[in-house]
C-alpha positions as MATLAB code, in Angstrom:
seq = 'XXXXXXXXXXXXXXXXXXXXXXXXXXXXXXXXXXXXXXXXXXXXXXXXXXXXXXXXXXXXXXXXXXXXXXXXXXXXXXXXXXXXXXXXXXXXXXXXXXXXXXXXXXXXXXXXXXXXXXXXXXXXXXXXXXXXXXXXXXXXXXXXXXXXXXXXXXXXXXXXXXXXXXXXXXXXXXXXXXXXXXXXXXXXXXXXXXXXXXXXXXXXXXXXXXXXX';
ca = [
     -35.811  -25.875  -11.520;
     -34.725  -29.365  -12.606;
     -31.122  -29.731  -13.740;
     -30.678  -30.539  -17.406;
     -29.509  -34.120  -17.905;
     -26.381  -34.720  -20.015;
     -26.793  -36.186  -23.483;
     -24.539  -38.169  -25.821;
     -25.070  -37.887  -29.568;
     -23.798  -40.398  -32.118;
     -23.466  -39.741  -35.849;
     -22.488  -42.907  -37.739;
     -23.792  -44.334  -41.016;
     -23.191  -47.954  -39.928;
     -26.314  -49.419  -38.365;
     -24.351  -52.111  -36.554;
     -22.268  -49.434  -34.786;
     -25.357  -47.410  -33.869;
     -27.014  -50.506  -32.414;
     -23.908  -51.642  -30.525;
     -23.279  -48.249  -28.962;
     -26.962  -47.895  -28.200;
     -26.842  -51.024  -26.048;
     -23.481  -50.065  -24.537;
     -24.543  -46.645  -23.290;
     -27.981  -47.875  -22.231;
     -26.280  -50.474  -20.035;
     -24.281  -47.639  -18.456;
     -27.455  -45.571  -17.965;
     -26.159  -42.853  -20.279;
     -28.692  -41.319  -22.712;
     -27.670  -41.751  -26.353;
     -29.378  -40.221  -29.381;
     -28.297  -41.585  -32.767;
     -28.200  -40.092  -36.253;
     -27.530  -42.024  -39.470;
     -25.826  -39.120  -41.252;
     -24.343  -35.682  -40.727;
     -27.303  -33.872  -42.282;
     -29.701  -35.504  -39.809;
     -27.642  -34.076  -36.972;
     -27.485  -30.622  -38.564;
     -31.272  -30.688  -39.001;
     -31.586  -31.599  -35.317;
     -29.490  -28.565  -34.342;
     -32.093  -26.345  -35.992;
     -34.932  -27.714  -33.850;
     -36.083  -26.733  -30.373;
     -34.861  -30.128  -29.111;
     -31.289  -28.848  -29.286;
     -30.288  -27.038  -26.104;
     -26.802  -25.459  -26.371;
     -26.688  -25.146  -22.565;
     -27.227  -28.878  -22.040;
     -24.049  -30.794  -21.146;
     -23.443  -33.083  -24.126;
     -20.820  -34.731  -26.298;
     -20.746  -35.997  -29.869;
     -19.399  -39.351  -31.050;
     -18.649  -38.800  -34.719;
     -17.648  -41.250  -37.433;
     -14.866  -39.897  -39.657;
     -15.852  -41.554  -42.953;
     -19.505  -41.450  -43.937;
     -21.401  -41.259  -47.201;
     -22.577  -37.769  -48.081;
     -21.124  -35.252  -45.661;
     -18.146  -36.779  -43.830;
     -17.451  -36.454  -40.149;
     -14.578  -34.102  -40.940;
     -16.892  -31.842  -42.931;
     -19.500  -31.856  -40.160;
     -16.784  -30.938  -37.659;
     -15.878  -27.897  -39.778;
     -19.534  -26.814  -39.858;
     -19.773  -27.146  -36.070;
     -16.656  -24.982  -35.788;
     -18.183  -22.359  -38.056;
     -21.321  -22.332  -35.911;
     -19.127  -22.030  -32.786;
     -20.708  -25.165  -31.314;
     -17.267  -26.669  -30.696;
     -15.678  -26.864  -28.095;
     -18.817  -26.400  -25.966;
     -19.931  -29.676  -27.586;
     -16.872  -31.963  -27.215;
     -16.347  -34.195  -30.265;
     -14.905  -37.698  -30.008;
     -14.032  -39.025  -33.467;
     -14.546  -42.728  -34.232;
     -12.690  -44.313  -37.125;
     -11.876  -47.727  -38.495;
      -8.926  -46.293  -40.400;
      -6.072  -45.298  -38.100;
      -4.431  -42.118  -39.340;
      -2.019  -40.489  -36.896;
      -1.532  -37.226  -38.846;
      -5.312  -36.861  -39.150;
      -5.768  -37.477  -35.432;
      -3.110  -34.908  -34.515;
      -4.672  -32.343  -36.863;
      -8.169  -32.877  -35.433;
      -6.940  -32.575  -31.860;
      -5.183  -29.323  -32.750;
      -8.466  -28.051  -34.205;
     -10.299  -28.734  -30.963;
     -11.507  -32.345  -31.148;
     -11.852  -33.875  -27.689;
     -10.412  -37.251  -28.691;
      -9.815  -39.676  -31.558;
     -10.757  -43.350  -31.009;
     -10.031  -46.213  -33.383;
     -12.502  -49.019  -34.147;
     -12.764  -51.615  -32.764;
     -12.723  -49.658  -29.518;
     -12.556  -50.737  -25.910;
     -16.076  -50.325  -24.529;
     -15.045  -49.263  -21.032;
     -12.457  -46.817  -22.332;
     -14.987  -45.227  -24.710;
     -17.606  -44.860  -21.986;
     -15.033  -43.335  -19.627;
     -13.951  -40.869  -22.296;
     -17.566  -39.947  -23.039;
     -18.146  -39.273  -19.341;
     -15.068  -37.047  -19.264;
     -16.369  -35.191  -22.310;
     -19.701  -34.633  -20.549;
     -17.877  -33.260  -17.500;
     -15.924  -30.916  -19.775;
     -19.139  -29.784  -21.462;
     -20.840  -29.132  -18.110;
     -17.850  -27.096  -16.913;
     -17.842  -25.129  -20.157;
     -21.590  -24.382  -19.849;
     -21.106  -23.271  -16.241;
     -18.237  -20.991  -17.236;
     -20.245  -19.564  -20.137;
     -23.138  -18.737  -17.819;
     -20.670  -17.135  -15.433;
     -19.131  -15.135  -18.256;
     -22.536  -13.806  -19.276;
     -23.235  -12.731  -15.685;
     -19.833  -11.059  -15.356;
     -20.341   -9.226  -18.656;
     -23.623   -7.832  -17.325;
     -21.960   -6.752  -14.088;
     -19.017   -5.198  -15.921;
     -21.421   -3.361  -18.187;
     -22.750   -1.521  -15.146;
     -19.336    0.061  -14.504;
     -18.539    3.565  -15.720;
     -15.449    3.990  -17.949;
     -13.496    5.389  -14.974;
     -14.609    2.531  -12.712;
     -13.481    0.054  -15.375;
     -10.040    1.718  -15.408;
      -9.814    1.564  -11.633;
     -10.898   -2.096  -11.618;
      -8.170   -3.041  -14.103;
      -5.569   -1.410  -11.843;
      -7.019   -3.134   -8.771;
      -6.752   -6.486  -10.579;
      -3.150   -5.619  -11.442;
      -2.483   -5.403   -7.691;
      -1.970   -1.638   -7.567;
      -2.457    0.188   -4.264;
      -4.899    3.092   -3.983;
      -2.075    5.659   -3.971;
      -0.577    4.213   -7.143;
      -4.003    4.152   -8.811;
      -4.569    7.782   -7.833;
      -1.186    8.838   -9.241;
      -1.686    6.802  -12.428;
      -5.108    8.285  -13.168;
      -4.428   11.761  -11.792;
      -7.230   11.620   -9.226;
      -7.374   11.880   -5.453;
      -7.044    8.953   -3.039;
     -10.563    9.691   -1.795;
     -11.918    9.398   -5.346;
     -10.164    6.062   -5.776;
     -11.731    4.817   -2.530;
     -15.198    5.861   -3.746;
     -14.645    4.132   -7.104;
     -13.341    1.034   -5.334;
     -16.440    0.810   -3.110;
     -18.765    1.231   -6.086;
     -16.881   -1.387   -8.101;
     -17.180   -3.954   -5.301;
     -20.885   -3.164   -4.926;
     -21.623   -3.433   -8.655;
     -19.528   -6.587   -9.114;
     -21.149   -8.079   -5.978;
     -17.874   -8.820   -4.180;
     -16.351   -7.687   -0.895;
     -12.647   -7.611   -1.710;
     -10.064   -7.485   -4.487;
      -9.414  -11.191   -3.914;
     -13.091  -12.038   -4.461;
     -13.103   -9.842   -7.565;
     -10.144  -11.722   -9.045;
     -11.709  -15.073   -8.138;
     -14.985  -14.082   -9.807;
     -13.236  -13.264  -13.068;
     -10.965  -16.332  -12.963;
     -13.891  -18.721  -12.337;
     -15.566  -17.663  -15.565;
     -12.728  -18.744  -17.827;
     -13.752  -21.702  -20.038;
     -12.038  -25.024  -19.255;
      -9.142  -26.303  -21.364;
      -9.006  -29.975  -22.341;
];
């Protein structure tokens, strides 16, 4: 199966910016798809061309006619597309409080126009790496949820105590069951979770945590 290539999206109502960034990212061999307004991008999200598992990032102008970049960002939040799709805001109007607020709400970065081309490309690459890591973690989370769903309620209790570092004797005393029963549960848990030790079990669960920017 061919790996899905990363994609950069740009939403900006200034044609000169769309053209300039088009040439910039093309020269860096990074695929860029442009949209002249927020609604165009929202319409795109409703098509089969949009793949939520594809590593991607969004370059988004703050001030646009019609729906603003800030309003689009809120919609993406409501649809739970952010932070899986990292958003880098572009603005010609420096506003520190706005930037701080957007970063707190989950924006990947806030870049002022005119921007440094190399710095913007580097930041876009970092956003793509973040997106790829997030997609990988999400896939891992889905797999772990399936594996965990195969556990019985008692096995789930035993697993939680194993992850807490409790010894078999302590687990037996805590749950009021025999040591032999704990050993049987432990073996079944490792088999169902497809691991060979408590260390591997902890690593499996830790690897599926989404990245933090």
